[in-house]
N, C-alpha and C positions, 0 to 999 in steps of 0.2 A: 180459656173455655173451649170445650169441644161441642159444637152445635149438634143438635139432634136432627137427623134427616130421615125422611120416609122413603126416599128414592135416591138412586145414584146413576148418573148417566155419563157415558164417555163418548166423545166425538172425535173421529179421525177426520181432520180438516184437509182442505185442498186450496192451494193458491193458483191453480191452473186458470188460464184464460177461458172465457166462455161463460155460459149461463148455467150449465149442469155439469156435474163432476162425479165421475165414477169412483174417484178416490175418497169421497165422503162416505162414512159409515157411522151409524149411531146405535148404541146399545144402552139398555137400562135394566136395573134390577131393583127390587123392593128391599127394604130392611129385612134382615133375617138371613136365611140360607138358601133361598130359592135361586134357581139358575137365572143369570142375566139373559135377556132376549134382545134380538135385533129390533129396532124401531123401523117400521116400513121396510121389511126385507125385500130386496130386489129393486127398490125405488132408487132412481138416480136423482140425488138431491141437488138443489141450488143452495148457495150460501144464504140467500135471503129466506128460503124456506126453513133452514135451520134456525135462523133468528126468530122467525115467527113461531116455530114449534117450541123453541126454548121459552119464549115469553108466556105462551099458553101453559106449558108444563110447570113453569115456576109459580104461576098463579094457582095451580091446582093443589100443590103440596110442597112442603119444604124439600128441595132437591139439591143435591150436590152435582154440578155439571163440570166435567173435566174436558178441556180442549187440548189436543196435541199440537200446540204451536207455542212459540215464544211470545210472551205478552209484552216484552219491551227489549230494546237492544241493550248491550252492555254499556255502562257509563262510569262505573266506580273507578276503573283503572285509568281511563283516558279523560274523564271529566266532561265529556260531551258524547251524545249519541252519534253525531256526524261531525267530527272535528273540522273546524275551519269554515263551517257554514253559518252565516249570520241568520239570526231570527229563528233558530231551531230551539224549541222548548227543552228544558232539562228535567222535567218531571213527566211521568208516564201518561197521566190523563190528558195533559196539554199536548203531549206528543201524539197521542192517538188522534186528537182533533186535527193536528197538523197533517198527519198522514192522510186522513180522510179528505181534507181540503185540497191536498196536492195530488190526489188520485182521481183520474177520470174514467176508470175502467168500469165495465158493467158488473152487476152482481157482487158488489163489494170487493172486486179485484183490486190489486195494487201493483200490477206489473209496471205500469207507467211510472210509479214512484221510483222503482229500482232502475228501469231501463232509460228513463229520460231525466227525471227531476234531480236525482242524486246519483247519477250513473257511476261516478268515480269512486264511490265508497263500496262498490259491490264487485265481486269476482265472477266474471262470466267466461273466463278462459285464459290461455297462456298469453294472449295479447295484452292482458291487464297487468302482467308482471308476475312476481313470485306470489304464489297462493298463500304462503305463510304470512305475508304482510296483511292479509285480510282475516286471519283466524283469531278474532277477538272473542272472548267468552265472558259471561257474567259470573258472579260469585257462585251462584247456585250450580252452574254447569261445572265449574272447577271442583265444587264439593262432590258432585256426582262422579266426576272422573276420578277423584281421589279414592273413592270407595271401590275402584276396580270395575266401574260400570261401563268402561269403554270410552271412546272419545265422543263426547256430545258434539252435535253439529253447531255451526255458527250461522246466524242469520245474515251474515255478509257474504256467504257462499251461495251464489245464485246459479251454479252450473249443475247439470244433471237432473234426472227425473225425480230423485229422492230429496232434492234440496229443500230446506225449510224456509228460505228467504221469502219467497212470494207468499207462502202460506202464513207466515208470521205477520207480515205487514198487512195482508188481507185480514187476518185475525184482529189486528189493531183497529181496523175500520168497524168490525163487528163490536169490539169492546166499547168503542166510542158511542155506539147506539145503545149499549147496555148500562151506561153510567146513569145512576139514579133509579134504574129498573130492578136490579138485583145487586147483591153484595159481590164485589169483585175483589177477591182475596189475592195478595195481602194489601192491596191498595186501599180497601175499605176495612173498617173494623167489623168483626163478626157480630152477628145478631142472633138472638134466639128465634127459632121458628121462621127463619128466612132462607130463601134459596140463595145459593152461593155458586159463583163461577170461579174455577181455578185453572191454572195451567197444569197439564200433566205431561209425562214422558212415558209412552206406553212401554218402552223397554224396561223402565224401572219396575213396573208391575209384573212383567215377565220374569224379572229377577226375583221379585217377592215370591213368585210361585215356584222358585227353585230351578228355573231354566237359565242357562248361561248364554244362549244364542240371542240374536237380535229379533228373530221372527218365529212364530208358530204357524205352521201351515197345514197340519194334519188334525183330523177330528179327534183321534185318540190323544194326541198331545194337548189339544184344547181342553178336553175333559179332565185330563190329569192336572193341568194348571188350575182349572176351576176348583177341583177337589182340594188342592193344596191351599187355596184361598177360602175354603169353607163354603163353597157353592156347589149346588147340584149340577149334574151333567147338562150340557147345553141342549141336547135333544135334537140336534140338527139332522136333517135327512140328506145332507150333501157335504162334501169336503169343503171347508170354508176357505175363503181368501184370507190373505194376511191382514187386510183392512178389517174384516169381520172378527178375526181372532184378537186383533189389537184391542178393539173396543169391548168385546165380551170379557176379556181378561182384565182390562183396565176398570170396567164397571165393578167387577167383583173385588178387585184390588182396592179400589177407593172405599168400598163398603168395609173391607177388612181393616183398614188403617184409620178411618175417619174418627174413631173414638179414642185414638191415641194422641194425647196432648203434644207429643214430640213432633208430630207432623204439622201442627199448627204453630209451633214455636221452635223452628229449627235453630240450631246454635248460631248459624251464620247470618240469620236474618235480622238486620238492624232497622230502626225506624227510617233511616235514609234509603236503604235498599227497598223497603216496603213502598216508598213513594216513587222510586226511580226504575229499578231493575225488576222488582218482583221476585218471585221464587217458584220453583216447580213443586207442586204438592206431591208427596210421596218420597221426597228426598229430605231426610232429616240431617 
């Protein structure tokens, strides 16, 4: 089935320490061809605020929400999320609860999970050994890489400002709080007239718009990308940041592909992966 949505929202997430995060941006568009717009432009979001906003928005109208973080670690190849660690669940929802219970950071942060609780599984620099030994990927990431999308990040890489590790484990704490509140695809079955949360990769939608680069940083490029995705111009009065362009393009891109059954039933998504690794919406 392809659920009908009235709105499409994209969220650029952050796993940074602290209570408020300049790296978070939110954009939304209505069904049709109108331009996506930033939600609370200029606001410095907390992760908890995003959670509260999402639950309110989900109750207002059937909305497709896309988060730019990995919803689960790879497990298909190695058989465990954290090999050699006793007591670690092997299905995503139970693992989210485990991450939440083992993280004591403020505002849904998860740095403590990486830095203390399971430190040996994450790459923080040369002192940890060869980086290649930490570069484990999920089935969906390998599928994206095989299409020429570039090398998708791994959530075991915790070095550098752009790393996805802290963002993803923080995102799992968010997902734990959303269980039973909204549909979490592909971990839950789709429902008619229900709001749905998916994982997205903003670069995938930049590619859908015909751009080969990783980022869009100019207003003219943003408007060209939106036009390619069937959306009106953004109408911004300023040159956007890459966080802003990421979510504006992703919201329009989600709207563009949400009616295509191929994106809800990708070839590589098995029932086992739907319980364990999940999938990136927009990667068929």
